[in-house]
C-alpha positions in Angstrom: -1.4 0.2 -25.5 1.4 -1.7 -25.0 1.2 -4.7 -22.1 2.1 -3.2 -18.5 1.4 0.2 -19.6 1.4 3.3 -19.7 -2.7 3.0 -19.4 -5.0 5.3 -21.0 -8.8 6.4 -20.3 -9.8 4.3 -23.2 -8.1 1.0 -22.4 -10.5 -2.0 -21.1 -10.0 -2.3 -17.1 -10.5 -6.0 -17.5 -7.0 -5.7 -20.0 -5.2 -4.0 -16.7 -5.8 -6.6 -14.9 -5.3 -9.4 -17.2 -1.9 -7.3 -17.8 -0.8 -7.4 -14.2 -2.5 -9.1 -11.6 -1.1 -6.8 -8.7 -3.8 -4.1 -9.8 -6.6 -6.5 -8.5 -5.6 -4.6 -5.0 -5.6 -1.3 -6.4 -8.8 -1.7 -7.9 -10.0 -2.6 -4.4 -8.2 0.4 -2.8 -10.1 2.5 -4.9 -13.6 0.8 -4.3 -14.2 -0.6 -7.7 -15.3 -4.0 -7.5 -15.0 -6.6 -10.4 -17.9 -7.4 -12.7 -17.4 -4.4 -15.0 -17.6 -6.5 -18.4 -16.0 -4.3 -21.4 -16.2 -1.3 -20.0 -13.1 1.3 -20.4 -11.0 2.5 -17.2 -13.1 6.1 -18.0 -16.3 4.5 -18.0 -15.8 2.3 -14.7 -14.2 5.3 -12.7 -17.3 7.4 -13.5 -19.4 5.0 -12.3 -17.8 4.3 -9.0 -17.1 8.2 -8.5 -13.3 7.9 -8.7 -11.4 10.1 -10.2 -9.7 9.1 -13.4 -6.6 10.9 -13.8 -5.3 9.9 -10.4 -6.7 6.5 -10.8 -4.3 6.2 -13.7 -1.5 7.9 -12.0 -1.6 4.9 -9.3 -1.8 2.5 -11.6 0.6 3.3 -14.2 3.2 4.1 -11.0 2.7 0.5 -9.9 3.2 -1.0 -12.5 6.2 0.9 -13.9 8.2 -0.4 -11.2 10.7 2.3 -11.7 12.1 5.2 -9.5 11.2 7.9 -11.8 8.9 10.5 -10.4 5.7 10.7 -11.6 3.6 13.7 -12.1 1.0 15.3 -9.3 -0.1 17.8 -11.3 -4.2 17.6 -11.3 -4.8 14.4 -8.9 -7.9 14.5 -6.9 -6.9 14.8 -3.3 -10.3 13.0 -2.5 -9.7 9.9 -4.5 -6.1 9.7 -3.5 -7.0 9.7 -0.1 -9.6 6.7 -0.4 -6.9 4.7 -1.9 -4.9 5.3 0.8 -7.4 4.5 3.7 -8.1 1.4 2.0 -4.7 0.4 2.0 -4.4 0.8 5.6 -7.5 -0.9 6.2 -6.4 -3.8 3.9 -2.7 -4.1 5.6 -3.7 -3.7 9.3 -7.1 -6.0 8.9 -6.1 -8.3 6.1 -2.6 -8.9 4.9 -0.6 -8.9 8.3 -3.2 -10.7 10.7 -2.9 -13.5 7.4 0.4 -13.8 7.5 0.4 -14.1 11.6 -1.8 -17.0 11.1 0.0 -18.7 9.1 3.7 -18.1 10.8 1.9 -20.0 13.8 0.2 -22.5 12.0 4.4 -22.9 10.5 6.2 -22.7 13.4 5.7 -24.9 16.9 5.8 -22.6 20.0 6.1 -25.1 22.3 9.3 -26.6 20.7 11.5 -23.6 20.1 12.9 -20.5 21.5 13.3 -19.1 17.8 9.7 -19.5 16.9 8.7 -17.1 19.9 11.6 -14.7 18.5 9.8 -14.9 15.1 6.4 -14.2 16.3 7.8 -11.3 19.0 9.6 -9.6 15.8 6.3 -10.0 13.8 4.6 -8.5 16.4 7.1 -5.9 16.9 6.9 -5.4 13.3 3.0 -5.1 13.3 3.0 -2.6 16.2 4.9 -0.1 14.1 3.3 -0.4 11.4 0.2 0.3 13.1 1.3 3.1 15.2 2.3 4.7 12.0 -0.7 4.5 10.3 -2.9 5.6 12.9 -0.9 8.5 13.4 -1.3 9.1 9.4 -4.9 8.8 10.0 -5.4 11.0 13.0 -2.9 13.7 11.7 -1.7 13.8 7.8 -5.1 12.6 6.6 -7.7 15.4 8.4 -4.7 17.9 6.8 -4.9 16.2 3.4 -9.4 16.7 3.6 -8.3 20.4 5.2 -6.1 21.5 2.4 -8.9 19.6 -0.4 -11.0 22.0 1.3 -9.1 24.9 0.5 -7.7 25.5 4.2 -3.8 25.4 4.5 -3.8 24.9 8.4 -1.3 22.3 9.5 0.3 22.7 6.1 3.8 22.8 7.7 3.3 19.1 9.3 2.7 16.9 6.1 6.5 17.1 5.5 7.9 14.7 8.4 5.6 11.6 7.2 8.2 10.9 4.5 11.0 10.7 7.1 8.9 7.9 8.9 8.8 5.8 6.1 12.4 5.0 6.3 12.1 3.3 9.6 9.3 0.8 8.3 11.4 -2.0 7.1 14.2 -2.9 9.4 12.4 -5.5 11.6 11.0 -7.1 8.7 14.4 -8.0 7.4 15.4 -9.0 11.0 12.5 -11.2 11.0 12.9 -12.7 7.3 16.3 -13.4 8.3 16.2 -15.6 11.5 13.5 -17.8 9.3 15.4 -18.5 6.7 18.6 -18.9 8.6 17.2 -20.8 11.9 13.7 -22.0 11.1 12.9 -24.6 13.8 13.2 -28.4 12.4 9.7 -28.8 14.2 7.9 -26.2 11.2 5.8 -27.2 9.3 8.2 -26.2 6.1 4.7 -25.5 3.3 3.1 -23.4 6.1 5.9 -21.6 6.9 7.5 -21.3 3.3 3.8 -19.8 2.5 4.2 -17.1 5.2 7.7 -15.9 4.2 6.5 -15.6 0.2 3.4 -13.1 1.9 5.9 -11.4 4.0 8.1 -10.9 0.3 4.8 -10.1 -1.2 3.6 -7.6 1.9 6.9 -5.8 2.0 6.7 -4.7 -1.9 3.3 -3.7 -1.2 4.1 -1.6 1.6 7.1 -0.4 -0.2 4.6 1.0 -3.3 2.5 2.3 -0.6 5.0 4.3 1.1 6.1 5.4 -2.4 2.6 6.6 -3.5 2.5 8.5 -0.3 5.8 10.1 -0.9 5.7 11.2 -4.6 2.4 11.6 -4.9 0.2 12.3 -2.2 2.5 14.7 -0.8 3.6 16.6 -4.2 0.0 17.0 -5.0 -0.7 18.7 -1.6 2.1 20.8 -2.1 0.3 21.9 -5.4 -3.0 22.4 -3.9 -1.3 24.9 -1.3 0.2 26.7 -3.9 -3.0 26.8 -6.1 -4.6 28.2 -2.5 -1.9 30.3 -1.7 
C-alpha cells in the first residue's frame, strides 16, 4: 500500500489516520471510535458491525480527491446510510454552530452593518443546508431503507436529490467574499480568520458529502433496484 491509498482490508486502521487526518471524520461517521490499537481495517469494521467494502470505498474516495466515478457495486446501503445520517448530525449539530460562534466572537455586531450582513448570510446558508438535509432525512432516507429491505416503492423520487446539491454553495461563496473584502475594522482578526478557515474546510467537507450521495448512494440504490427487479 502506498501513502493515501488505495487502502485494503489488511491495512492497519491507525495507518489510515496517520496518512490523512481527514479520515478521522469518516471513522466517526461510521461509528468507529479511536483506540483500535494495531487492528486491521477488516478487524475494526467487524468489531463495529460496519461493512468493510463500503467503508473502504468511502475512505478511498475521500482520499483520492478526483472526479473519477468510484464503483458502487456491492456496497451496503445500511452502512452507507448510517454514514450519511451521522454526517448530517456533524454538520447541523457541531460544525456549523461552532463556526457561527466564532463569527459572533470575531465581529462586533453593534459597530458595523457589514457584521450583521455576515451573520445574516451565514444563517441563511445554514437554513438552506438544514432544509436540504431534513428533506433528505424525511423523504430520501426512508426510501433507502425500503430498497435495502427489497421494496422499490418511491424509487422514482431518488433522482431529484443530486440536482439540489448544485444550489448549496452560492450563499457561502458570497459570504466568503464579503468577509475577505469588507471585514469590519473592529473585528478580532485571529478569531475571524479562524472562522473563515473553518468555513473553507466545511465547504470542502460538504462538497465531499454531496459527492458521496451522488456518486455512491444513488448508484448503489440503482444497483439494488435492478437486483430487486
